[in-house]
C-alpha positions, 0 to 999 in steps of 0.5 A: 258328161253323164248318160242322164245329162245327154239331150237325145237329138241335139248337138253337144256344141250346138250353143256355138254352131249354126246348126242350120247349116249342117251338115258341112261341107269338109270332105271326109277325114279332112282335119278342120272340124277337129280344130273347130271342136278344140277352139270351141272347148278352149272358148267354153274353158277360158270363161269369155263372154261369147257376145265379146268374141269375133271370128274372121276367116278369108277364103278357103277350106278353113275360112268355112269356120266363120259361116259354122260358128255361132258368133259374130263372124266374118267370112272375108276376102282372100287374105284379108282376114288379119286386116279385118281383125285388126280394124275390129280390135281398134275400133271396140279394143274389149273384143277378143278377135280371133283369125281362123283361116288356112296357110294358103289365105293367112300366109300365102295370099295374106302373108304381108298382112301376117308379118305387120300385124305380128311386128305391131304386137296386134292383140290378136289370136291367129290359127292357122289350118295348115294342110300344104296346099290350096285345097278349094282351088284344086290342090295347088303349091302353097307357101307351106308345101314341102319341097317333093310334094306333088300338087296340081302345079307341080306334077313332079313335085314342088321344088319351092322352099316352104315357110317355117311358120313358127320360125316366121311368126316369132321373128316377126314379133308374136308373143305367143307361138305354137305348132300342134297336129289335129291329132293332138286335139287337147293340146291344141285346146290347151293352146287355144285357150291360153292364147285366148286368154293372153294378150298380144299377137297369138299364132297356133299352127295346126297340121291337118289332112287333106285326103281329097288332093294332098294325100291323094295325089301323093298316095298317103292314104286316107285320113287315119293314115295321115293320123297314123303318120302324126302319131308315128313322126311328132315330136313334142319338143316345148320351147324349141328354137323355131329356126329348126321348125322345118317340115320335110316332106314325110318327115319328122313333124317338131310340135309344141309351145315355142314362144310365150312372152310378154310385151306391150300391144299395139293399143299399149305401144299407141297410148303410151306414146300419145299419152307422153306427146299430148299429156293429160289432155289425151284420152287413152283409146279403149281404157274406160275412164 
């Protein structure tokens, strides 16, 4: 943006944010706002009609996203944004539906919904902000907490195996799978743009700092310290075998785009099947006559 084009006192993304709800409540050093910025920029670049884009979030720090974006949005119950998104997509197939929530909400509390939406290849985009803990409720161990990390429910270190989220998404049937950290802001933006323009179940994991709980309990420093860790320990490896993408405590983080394939969506399969069964009298759902 050129200096002469700037409008003093206005946020450059005001068109997509509910400014009456600012300032936001995320902690200083948190990476969620960075991911929201990437999402808005990706939406602008995608060419999609904002009136046909809907965001669903669950409970948790990232769940607040639904209340801050100036789009049709739903702040759903804990672990339920994926089935809400499924319902919206099936009720109005013209919508581009985005699930924007945290690791605890999407693959912890809502894990069963996640795996079946991927299995069905529902035409939705899932953006999972992964900060390795249940941050809003006190920093408990989550399904993604690395072994050895200290949290309120693991004061001597976590001993449970965490999910490898890209592997989980691919194994369940996702057609687009990527992982980045919030340091890779332009790559996050590009991945979200690609997912918005793709049909099928798209999954993007974004590793972000939780300074107030995860970092403090593990004495990892502030947000800048964690961004420096991402810079020094992230390795871009597009097309990597998702089985090799586990994240160890303060270990290397493999990032990149791992899966990008085409296959019929849930609605494609339903319409093709019912057309065979019912013949010409069947009017395909979601297809304009």
